[in-house]
N, C-alpha and C positions, 0 to 999 in steps of 0.2 A: 504493500500500500504506500509506503514511503516514496518509492520511485515513481509510482503513479501520480501521487499528489505533486511531486517535484516537476514532473512533466507538464502537468496542468498549469502550475504557477509560472513555469518558464515561458508559456505561450498564453498570456492573459486574453488577447483578442480571440484566438482560436477557442480558448476555454469558454468565453462568453458566447461565441457562435454555437459551440457544441451544446451548451446548456439551453440556449434558445431553441435550437433545432430539436433537442430532446423533449423540451416542453411541448412543442407543437406536434411532434410525433405521438406523444402520449395523449395529448388533448384530443387529437383526431381519432385516437383509438376508441373514444367514447361514442363515435359515430355508429359503430356496429350495434352495441346494446340499445342505443337510442332508436336506431332504425327498427330493430326488432320490436321494441315497445310500441312505437307509433304504428307499425304495420299491423300488429296484433290488436292494438287498442283502438285505432281509428279506421283503418281500411277494412278490417274484418267486420267491424260493426256497421260501417256505412256502405261498403261495397263500391265506393266511388273510385273509378279508375284514375281519375285525375290525381287523387291523393297518392295512389300507388306509383304513378309516373313521377310525381314531384319528389316523393321520398326516395325512389330508386335513383333518380338523377342526382339528388343531393348526396346520397350515399356514394355514388360513383365519383362525384367531384371530391368528396372527402378522401376517398381511397387514393385518387390520383395525387392529391396534395400530400397525403402521407407518404406515398412512394417518393415524391420529389424531395421531401424533407429527409427521408431515410437515405436517399442517394447522396444528398448534400452532406449529411452528417457523416456518412462513411468516408467521403473524400476528406473532410476536415479531420476526422479521427486518424486517417493515415498521415496527414500533415503534422499532427501532434507529435508523432514519434519518429518521423523519418530522419530528422537531424540528429536526434539523440542516438538512434540505432546506428547511424553512420559514424557518429563519434566513438561509440563503443567498439564497433568493428575496426575502425582505423587504429584505435588504441591497442586492440589485441594484436593486430598485425605489426604495429610499431614495436611491441614487446617481443613478438616472435622473431623479428628481424634485427632488433637492436639490443636485446638483453645481453648482458655479459655472459660469456660462455660458462664460467664457473657457477654463476647463479642458476643458469638453466640446468646444469648438471645435477643440482640439488633437488630439482623438481622431478618426481617419478614420471617415467615415460607415459604411463597410463593417464596421469593427471594432465599432461601436456596435450595428449590426444583428445581429451574430453573438452578442452577449451572451446573448440569450434561448436561442439554440441551445446555447451552452455550459452554461447552466443545465439544459436538458433532458438534455444528455449526462451531467451529474453525477447527476441524479435517476434516469436509466435505469441507470447503472452501479451504483448502490447499491440497486437493486430487490431484493426477497427472493430471486429466483433466483440472482443473483450472490453474495449473502451466503451462501446455503446451499451453493453450489458451493465457495466458499472454505473453509467450515467442514468440508465433506466430504473435502477434499483430504488431511489427515493420516490419516484413517481408511482411505484407499485402500490404504495400506501394510498394514493389517490383513488385507486379502484375500490379499496376497502371502505374509504370515506364515502364514496358515492353510493356504495351498497348500504351504508348506514341510513341514508335518506330513503331507501326502499324498504329495508327491514333490518333493524339493529341486530336481531337474532342471527340472521344469515351473515351479517358482517362479522359477528364474533366467530362464527364457524370458519369463515374465510381467514380471519386473522390468526386463529389457532392453527389452521392448515399451513399458513405461510411460516409461522414460527417453527412448527415441527419440520417443515421442509428444510429450513435453514439449519436446524440442529442436526438432522440426519445427514445433510451435505457436509457440514463441518466435521462430524464424527467420521464419516467415510474418508474425508480428505486427510485427517490425522492418521487413520489406519493405513492409508495408501503411501504415506510419505516414505516410510522405511523401505517398503517394497520397491518404490520407484528408484531409490538410490541403489538398491541391490541390482535392479534391472540395468541401470546405467553401467555399473561395474562389469556385469556379465556381458553386456553388449560390447564393451571395449575389449574384453578378453577374446570374444568370438571374432571380432574384426582383426585382432592381432594374429590369431591362428590362420584366418583367411589370407591375410597379407603374406604370412610366411609361406603358405602353400603356393601362392601365385608368384612371389618373388624368387622362391627357391625351387621352381618347377623341376629343373634338371637334377638338383640334389635329391628331391623327393623320389624321383624315378630311378636315378642311378644307384642310390644307396638303400632303396627299399624303405624309405622313411614314411611311406604312406600309412602303415599300420600305427606307427607312433603318433603321427599327426591326427589320425582318425580317433585314436584313444583320447588324446587331449581335447579334440573337437567335441567328442561325445560328452566329455565331462563338463566343459564350459556350456555347450548347447543345452545339456540336460538341466544345468543350473538356471540358464536363461528361460527355458520353457517352464520350469517349475515356478519361477517368479512371475512369468506372464500368466500362467494358469491361476496363480494366487490373486494377481491383480484382476484378471477377468472375473474370478469368483466374487471379489469385493465389489467390482463395478456392476456385475449382474445383480448382486444383492441390493446394491444402492439403487439401481434402476427399478428393480422390483418393488422396493420399499416406496419409492417416489410414485410409481404407478398405482400401487395399492392405496397410498395416501390420497392421490388425486381422485380415485374412484370413491373412497370413503367420504371425502369432502363433498363430491357431487351427490352421493346417496343422502348424506345428512341435509344438504341444501334442499334437494327435491322433497325429501321426507318432511322436513320442518316447513318448507315453503308450501307444500301441498296442504298441510294442516292449516296454515294461515289462509290459504286460498279458500278452503272449506268454511273457515270462520269469517270470511269476508275481510280479513285484515290485509290481504295482499292479492293483487290481480295476477292472472296467469302470465301476462306479458311482463310484469315486473319480476316474476319468478325467473323467467328465461333470461331477462337482462341481468339479474343478480348473479345467476350462474356464470354468465359470460364474464362479468366483471371479476368475480372471485377467481375463476380459472385463469384469467389473464394475470392477476396479481400473483398467484402461486407460480405460474410459469416464469414470470420475471424474477421471483425469488429463487427459483431453481437455477436460472441463468446466472444470477448473482453469485451463487455458490460455486458454479463452474468457473466464473471469472476470478473469484477470490483464490480458488485452487491454482489457477494458472499464474496469477500474480505472486502467489506464495512460492511456487517453483522458480519463478523469475527472480525473486529476491534472493533465493538460495543460490541460483546460478550467478547472479551479480556478485554475491559474496565471494564465490570462487574466483571470478574474474578480477575483482578488486585485489584479492591477495596476489594473483598472478601479476597484476599491474604494478605491484610494489617492487618487483625485481629491478635491481639497478641496471641502468642502460649505459651503453657506450656513449661517450661524449659526442655531441654533434659539433661543438666548437672546440677549439684548442689551438695550440701553436702550429703554424704552418711556416716552415723555413723557406727562405727564398730559393735555396738550393740545398741539396744533400750530397755530401762528398762520398758517402759509403762507409765512413768510419763508424765502428760499432764497439761498444764495451759492455761486457757482462760484469756486474759489480756485486760480489758476495751473494750470488743468486742461489736460492733454494726453492724447491717446490715439492708439495705432497698433495695427493688427492684426498678429499674428505673421506674418513673411514679407512684410510690406508694404514698399513702396519708401520710405515716409516717414510721418510722423504725419498723421492726418486734420486735426488742429488741435493747437495748443499755446499755452501762456501765456494761456489764456482765463480772465478774471476778470470777474465780474458779480454785483451784488447786486440781488435782487428783493424787493419788499415785497408784502404782501397787497393784493389788488385790482388789481395791475399786470398788463398784458398785454404779452407779449414774442413777437415773431415771429422765429424762427430759419429763415432761408431759404437756398436754394442749389440748384444743379443736381443732377441725379441723381448719386449716388456721392460727394457731398461730405461725408456724415456725419450727415445729419439723423436717420435712424432710430437710428444709433449713439448720438447725443446723447440721444435719448429713452430708450434702454436704460440709459445711464449715469445719468440722472436717477432712473430707477426702481430702480436698484441691481442690475439684471440683468447689467451689466458694471461692472468696476472701472477707474477711470482709470489710465493709465500713470504719470502724475504729477499731483500736486495732489489736491484734495478737493472733494466736494459737501457743503455744510453746510446742515442744516435746523435753524432756530432756534439756530444756532451750534454744533451737534453734527454731526460727520461721520457720514454715513449708514452708513459701514462699522460704526460702533458701535451702530447702531440694530437692534432685532430686525426682520428682514426682514418677518415676518408683520404686525407693527404698522405698519411704514413703508408697506407697500403698501395698508393700509387707509386711509392718509391721502391716497391718490392717486385722482384721477379720470383714468384712463389709457385712451386710445383709440389702439391701434396702427394702423399703416398697413394691415397685412394681418391683420385679426382672425381668430383661430382659436377654435373651440369644441369642447368634448368631447361625446361621444355622450350624448344626453339630450334633455330638452325645453328649449324656450326659457326657461321659468321656472327650471329647474334651473341653466342656464348663467348667467342673470342673478344668481341668488342665490349663486353660488360665491364671489364676493368678499365677501359678507356674509350668511351663512346665517341669521342671526338677524333679518334685515330683515322688517318687517311687510308685510301685503298692501297697506296704504296706501302704503308706501315703494315697493313694486314698481310700483303704478299710477302714482305720481308720476314715477318714473324712465322708465317707458314713455311717458308723456305728454310729458315734456320732451325725450325723444329723437325725438319725431315718429313713434313706432312704433304708436300706438294705432289709427290708421286701417287700417293693414295687418292688424293682429291682428284687428280687428273684421270684416274681410272674409274672413279665413281660417276654415276649418271648426273647427279645434281651438284657435285662439288661442295662449295661452301654453303650451298642452300640445302644440304642434306639435313633432315630433321633429327633431333636428339630427343629421346623419350626415356622414361624410367631412370632419370638421373644420368643418362648417357649409356646405360647398360645395353642398349640395342646395338652398340658398336663394340668391336673387339677391344680388349684391354690395351694392346699396344697402340691402337689408333687413339683411344681415349687419352693415353699418356702424351702422345704427340700433340693432340689438341690442347691439352693442359699446358704444355710447353709454349705453344703459340699464344694462348691466352695470357700466360705469364709475361711473355716477351713484349706484348703490346703496350706495356706501361713504360718501357725504356727505363726501368728502375736501376738504382745503384747498389742494391743489396739483393743478391740472388740466393734463394733457399731451395734446395732440391732434397726432397724426402724420398729415399730409395729410387733414384732416377732411372736405374736400369731395369727395374722390375717390370715384367711383361713385355719387354722390347726384344725384337729379333736382333741379329747381328748388325743389320743396317741401322736400326733404330738406336742401338747402343753406341754405334760409331757416331751417329748424329748427336747423341746426348754428350758424349765425350768432347766432341768438337765444340758444342755449344758452351760447355763449362770452360773450356780452354779460351775460347774467344771472348767470353764475358770477363774473365780475369785479365786478359790482355788489354781490353778496352777500359780497365780501371774499376770494374765492379768488385765489390766484396762478395766472395762466393763461399757459401756454407753448404756442404753436402752431408746428409745424414744417411748412414747405411750400416748394414750389419758387417760389411766388408771394408776393412781399412784400405785395401788396394783398389777401391772404386775409382779413384783418380790417381794420376801419376804426380809424384813430387808435391804433395800438399805442404803448405807452410806450417800448419798446426794439425795435430791429431788429439782429439778429446775422447778418452776411453770411458764410456758410461758403464762398463762392466764393473768398474771399481766403485765401491760404495763406502760411505756416503759421499765422499769428496772425489770426483772424477780425476783421473790422471791426465795432465796436459803435457804434450810433448811438442817441442819446436823442431821441425824436421828440415826446414830450409830457411835461408835468410828472407826476411820480409821484402816486398817490392820496394826498390829505392834505397835499401840499406846495404846491398852487396857492394855497389859502387862506392858508397861512403866508407865502408869498412876497408875496401881495397886501397882507397886514397889515404885513409888514416894509417894503414900499414906502411 
C-alpha cells in the first residue's frame, strides 16, 4: 500500500482525474438497478411503450458513458505507473551492469536470477486493473448506502457479506504467502536445471549425464508441482468459499426481501434492485482483496529489489589522465575471496615499466584469473593498491581505465550481435581501418575471409556458437581496438591451433616493442620467450618474483655505466 499511495501522491493531477473518473464510473453503475426498478415499477404497470423506449435509450446512453469513463480511467491508470516502473527497471539494470564484482559475488546466484521476476511482479501489481480495483473499493460502500434507502435489513445483509468476503480474502492471502515464496524458489531451481540441460547438451549426451539431470529435475519439479497443487487447493477453497458466500447472500436477500414484499414493506422491483446493488458491492470487495494481495506481493518484491539496489556501484566519475604511459605498480597487494581458507596471495609488490613483459604463472586455482581481474579493476584488493602512473586505479574513472587496456580473458564472452559489433564495444568510435588492423593482428582475417558473412556473422549464446579458437581471436581483436598501453593476456594460447598460437606470440612481441606493458598469465612459464619478470603464484602466501632480463631502456644504461 505504501508504494501505491506514493505513486498517487507523485502524480496529483492524474490522481484527481482517476478519482473523478472512478466517481462517474461508479455513479453510472446505479443506472442498471434504477433501470430495473423503473421498468418493473412503471412500464409493467402502464404498458406504455414510450416509457420502455425512453428508459432503454437512457440506459444505453449511461452504458456508453460508463464505457468511455472506464477506457479513460484505464489509460490514466497506466500513466500513473509507467514512469515509476521504468525507473525501477532502469535501476535494476544499472545495478546488474555497474555493481562491483565482489559485491555481486556475495549475492546467491538464485537471488540474482529472481530479480527480473521481482520486477515483473511489481509491474503486474501496478497494472491498470489493480489500480482501478483499489480506487473502486471506497465506492462499494455507496451501493450498500443506496440499499439502505430501499431496505435497511437487506443493506445489513449486504454489509455483512462484504465484511466476510474481505476477511476470507485476507485469510487466504496470508495462507498463500509462504507457498508463493516456496513456488518462486522451486521455479528458479527448475529453470537452473533446464539451463544446464540446454547449455551442456553435448556433455549430457557424451557422458550419459541425462539420468543424473533427470533425477535432479524430478526432485525440483516434484517440489514445484507439490507447491502448485497446494496453492491450487487454497485458491479453489477460497473461490468456493466466495461463491458459497455470494449464493448465501442472495438467498438471504431474496428470502428476507420476499417476506417484506408479502408484508407490503418492499416492492418487487426494489427487491431486484437491492440484489443488484449488494452483488455489485460484494464483487468490488472481492476485487479489492485481489488487488491488496497483488500489492502485498509487490511490496515484498520491492523489498528484495531495494536490498539489491544497495550494492555498491562502480564509479561513473573519477580521474581520467591525459595520457597513460603503461607504467604499473603493485603495492603490498593481497586478496582473498569471502569464505576462503586463506589469501590467494599477499604482500605482492612489483613495478613494471612500459615495454616490459611479465609472466604470472601457477597451477590451476592459484589466482591467475583473479590477478587479471584485479589489474582491470573488476575486483578490488583486500589490501594494498594497483597504481597506474602513480595513481591508484580505484580513483580512476572505470570507463577511461578500461580503454587503456588490451585485455584478453581466459574465457571470452560476447553479447548477442555481430562480430563487428562485439569488436567495437570497447571503442565504438574506432574507424574501419582500426577494425581491419585489429582483425589482422589477431590472426582472424583468414577465418573471416572464409566465412559467408565475415564481420557480420552473428554471435549467440555468449559466442559459444563459434569455435573456441575463433572466439579467442575475436577477443584479441576486441582487445586491440582500444590501442591501450597495458596488455593483459589470460592463458593466451588456450584453444588456439599452431597458426593461432604463432599469431598470439607475434602479437605479444609487437605490443612490447611498441612500448606496451605486457602481462601474460599462464600455467606455463615458457608461454613467452625472455620475459623480464616471472611471478610464481604457486608459492604461498607471498609469491616469488624473479627478474629474468634487464628492463627496457636499462640495458643500454647499464652498459654505458660499465
